[in-house]
C-alpha positions in Angstrom: 5.2 -24.1 22.3 3.6 -25.1 19.4 -0.5 -25.3 19.0 -1.9 -28.7 19.7 -2.6 -31.1 15.9 -0.8 -31.0 13.1 -1.1 -27.9 10.8 -1.1 -28.6 6.9 -0.1 -25.9 4.3 -2.5 -26.2 1.4 -0.3 -24.8 -1.1 0.1 -23.0 -4.6 3.0 -21.6 -6.5 5.0 -18.7 -5.5 7.0 -18.1 -2.2 4.2 -17.4 0.6 4.3 -21.2 1.4 7.5 -21.5 1.6 7.7 -18.9 4.0 5.1 -20.5 5.9 7.1 -23.6 6.0 10.0 -21.4 7.3 7.7 -20.0 9.8 5.9 -22.3 11.3 9.0 -24.7 11.5 10.8 -22.3 13.6 7.8 -22.0 15.9 8.2 -26.3 17.2 5.2 -26.8 14.2 5.4 -30.3 12.2 4.0 -29.0 9.0 2.6 -30.6 6.1 2.4 -29.0 2.4 -0.6 -30.4 0.5 1.0 -29.0 -2.7 -1.8 -28.0 -5.6 -0.5 -30.2 -8.7 -2.8 -27.7 -11.0 -0.3 -24.9 -9.5 3.3 -23.9 -9.9 4.5 -25.6 -6.7 7.3 -26.7 -5.9 8.3 -28.4 -2.6 11.7 -27.5 -2.9 13.8 -29.2 0.6 10.7 -30.0 1.7 9.4 -33.6 -0.9 9.5 -34.9 3.0 6.9 -33.0 3.9 4.4 -32.6 0.9 1.7 -34.9 -0.4 0.7 -34.1 -4.0 -3.3 -33.1 -4.3 -5.6 -32.1 -7.1 -7.3 -28.8 -6.6 -10.4 -30.7 -8.3 -10.1 -34.2 -6.1 -11.8 -32.2 -2.6 -12.7 -36.0 -1.4 -9.5 -37.3 -1.7 -8.1 -33.8 0.1 -10.4 -34.4 2.9 -9.7 -38.0 3.2 -5.6 -37.0 3.2 -6.4 -34.8 6.6 -8.3 -37.5 8.5 -5.2 -39.4 7.5 -2.5 -37.2 8.5 -4.6 -36.1 11.8 -4.7 -32.4 10.8 -6.2 -30.2 12.8 -5.5 -26.6 11.5 -5.1 -25.8 7.2 -3.2 -22.6 6.2 -4.1 -21.7 2.4 -0.9 -20.1 0.7 0.0 -19.7 -2.9 -1.4 -18.5 -6.1 -4.1 -20.4 -7.9 -4.8 -19.8 -11.4 -8.2 -18.3 -11.5 -9.2 -19.7 -14.8 -8.9 -23.0 -13.6 -12.5 -23.4 -13.3 -12.3 -22.7 -17.3 -10.6 -25.4 -17.8 -11.5 -28.4 -18.9 -11.1 -30.2 -15.7 -12.8 -33.8 -14.1 -14.2 -32.6 -10.6 -14.7 -35.1 -7.6 -18.3 -35.9 -6.3 -17.7 -33.5 -3.3 -16.0 -30.9 -5.3 -19.4 -30.3 -7.5 -21.3 -30.4 -4.5 -19.0 -27.4 -3.0 -19.1 -26.0 -6.6 -23.2 -26.3 -6.5 -24.0 -24.9 -3.5 -21.6 -21.3 -3.7 -23.9 -18.6 -4.7 -21.4 -17.8 -7.9 -17.9 -18.8 -9.3 -16.5 -16.4 -7.8 -13.2 -16.9 -5.5 -14.8 -15.9 -2.5 -17.5 -17.9 -2.5 -16.0 -21.0 -3.2 -13.3 -20.1 -0.4 -15.6 -20.0 1.8 -17.6 -23.5 1.0 -14.4 -25.3 0.9 -13.5 -23.4 4.5 -16.9 -24.6 5.6 -16.1 -28.2 4.8 -13.4 -28.4 6.4 -15.1 -26.5 9.7 -17.4 -29.4 9.4 -15.2 -31.9 10.2 -13.3 -30.0 12.6 -10.6 -28.9 11.1 -9.5 -25.1 11.5 -8.6 -22.6 8.4 -6.0 -20.0 10.5 -5.2 -16.6 9.4 -2.8 -16.0 6.8 -0.7 -13.7 8.5 -0.4 -16.1 11.8 3.5 -16.8 10.1 3.8 -14.0 7.8 3.9 -11.1 9.8 7.2 -10.3 8.7 5.8 -9.6 5.7 3.3 -6.8 6.5 4.2 -3.3 6.5 3.5 0.0 8.6 2.0 3.1 6.6 4.3 5.5 4.9 6.4 5.8 1.5 9.4 3.4 1.1 11.1 5.6 -1.8 12.9 8.4 -1.4 11.0 10.8 -4.2 7.9 12.6 -2.5 4.7 12.6 -4.3 3.4 15.9 -6.0 -0.2 16.8 -5.5 -1.7 14.9 -8.7 -0.4 12.0 -7.8 -1.7 12.6 -3.4 -4.8 12.6 -5.5 -4.2 9.4 -7.5 -3.2 7.4 -4.3 -6.4 8.4 -2.9 -8.8 8.1 -5.8 -6.8 4.6 -6.5 -7.4 3.0 -3.4 -10.7 4.0 -3.1 -11.3 2.1 -6.4 -9.1 -1.2 -5.3 -11.1 -1.9 -1.9 -15.3 -1.1 -4.1 -13.4 -3.5 -6.9 -12.4 -6.4 -3.9 -15.5 -5.7 -2.5 -17.6 -6.5 -5.9 -15.0 -9.7 -6.1 -13.9 -8.4 -9.0 -10.3 -8.5 -8.5 -7.8 -6.8 -6.4 -5.9 -3.8 -8.2 -6.5 -1.0 -10.7 -4.4 1.2 -12.2 -5.6 4.9 -12.6 -3.8 8.2 -14.0 -5.3 11.8 -12.9 -7.8 10.3 -11.1 -9.2 8.3 -14.0 -9.1 4.3 -14.0 -8.0 3.2 -16.9 -7.3 -0.8 -16.1 -9.3 -3.5 -13.7 -7.9 -6.3 -12.9 -10.6 -9.4 -13.0 -9.2 -13.5 -14.1 -6.2 -12.6 -15.7 -4.7 -11.6 -12.8 -1.8 -8.8 -11.5 0.7 -9.0 -14.9 -1.9 -8.3 -17.2 -3.7 -5.5 -15.5 -0.6 -3.3 -14.8 0.9 -4.2 -19.0 -2.6 -3.0 -20.2 -2.4 0.0 -17.7 1.4 0.9 -18.7 -0.5 0.3 -22.3 -2.4 3.5 -22.4 -0.3 5.5 -19.6 3.2 4.6 -21.1 3.9 8.3 -22.8 2.9 10.2 -19.7 4.7 7.8 -17.4 3.2 8.3 -14.3 0.1 6.0 -13.9 -0.3 4.6 -10.3 -0.9 1.3 -9.0 -3.3 0.5 -6.7 -4.3 -3.3 -4.6 -6.3 -3.6 -1.7 -8.3 -6.1 -0.1 -12.0 -6.4 1.1 -12.9 -3.5 3.7 -14.2 -6.5 5.2 -11.3 -9.3 4.3 -11.0 -12.6 5.5 -8.1 -13.5 6.4 -7.9 -17.0 5.8 -7.5 -16.9 2.4 -6.4 -14.4 -0.8 -4.7 -11.4 1.4 -3.4 -9.2 -1.5 1.0 -9.8 -2.2 3.1 -8.1 -4.3 6.6 -8.6 -5.0 10.2 -7.6 -6.7 8.5 -9.7 -10.1 5.2 -7.0 -9.6 7.6 -4.4 -9.8 9.5 -5.7 -12.7 6.0 -5.8 -14.7 5.6 -2.0 -13.5 8.9 -1.5 -15.2 8.2 -2.7 -18.8 5.0 -1.4 -18.7 5.9 2.0 -17.7 3.7 2.4 -14.8 5.7 4.3 -12.0 4.0 4.2 -8.3 2.7 0.9 -6.2 0.4 1.6 -3.6 -0.6 -1.3 -1.0 -3.1 -1.4 1.9 -1.2 -1.4 5.6 -1.7 -4.8 7.2 -3.3 -6.4 4.7 -1.0 -6.9 1.8 2.0 -8.7 2.1 4.9 -8.2 0.8 7.2 -10.8 -0.6 11.0 -10.1 0.7 10.5 -6.7 1.8 14.4 -4.9 2.0 14.6 -6.4 -1.4 11.5 -4.9 -2.9 12.5 -1.8 -2.1 15.9 -1.4 -2.5 14.4 -2.4 -6.7 12.2 -0.3 -6.6 14.3 2.7 -5.8 16.9 1.6 -7.9 14.8 1.8 -10.9 13.5 5.4 -9.7 10.0 3.8 -9.1 7.4 4.8 -6.2 6.3 2.4 -3.1 3.8 3.2 -0.5 1.3 1.7 1.9 -1.5 3.9 2.4 -3.1 3.3 6.3 -5.9 4.8 8.0 -4.6 8.5 7.0 -4.7 8.0 3.0 -1.9 9.9 1.1 -1.7 12.4 4.0 1.2 11.3 5.5 2.8 9.8 2.5 5.1 13.0 2.2 6.8 12.6 5.9 10.1 11.3 6.0 11.2 7.6 4.0 9.8 4.8 6.1 12.6 2.0 6.6 11.5 -1.5 7.1 10.9 -2.7 10.9 13.8 -4.3 12.8 13.4 -7.8 13.0 
């Protein structure tokens, strides 16, 4: 039985909104896309379930939510971080929300928007609810075992990636020989990997580490990787990707692992045991 009330997916770019829509429909929901015009969102086959909205027009979004009798919100998809620095016309509600945030980083803005929804009786739900199949257990998902230095870099990099996330700077660092080479900020994942690879390409063993905050709010901004992440790594000369168990979404895990294996890249999921268990048997994707 589907939960009471209608679900709206505030949708940015990428695959996550469409995976969420598919899973919500399978669960018996009657979901609606609020497609962010400023993102790369496309409704695809769900145009009849899509209402385009401007990210800068929060007042209109709130009125749409009331009109469509929305009771729950799921926030999925990529929104460019540099939008705040563009010449956008924010409505009065958006300006009021921005005015009461402690800074203009992602997290305070997300929290303020979520509070606005909650104040009108609309619950913002965890991104994990309809994306469980994208969360992988800890382990090494590619064939090659790690050498001693790689294991050190994994622990080192995941530590600093979490610290950067806690500071609301970014979720990714690139490391090599226990040195931080690149830190993600507003430029995003791709440019961070490229920058890290530019410094380490000759050595060829850079480790890319992506982590959420230590106390991540699962309603928004869970770290996400996919084949494109590995394509950028391949082009940039970065060798290993590490993510956090149960807290990082992997779009199409089977295809991701096949791509990484084919191109001799390394992929691991780090849990509470750190790198200690990564040289055990190669992990397989859990059967669904």
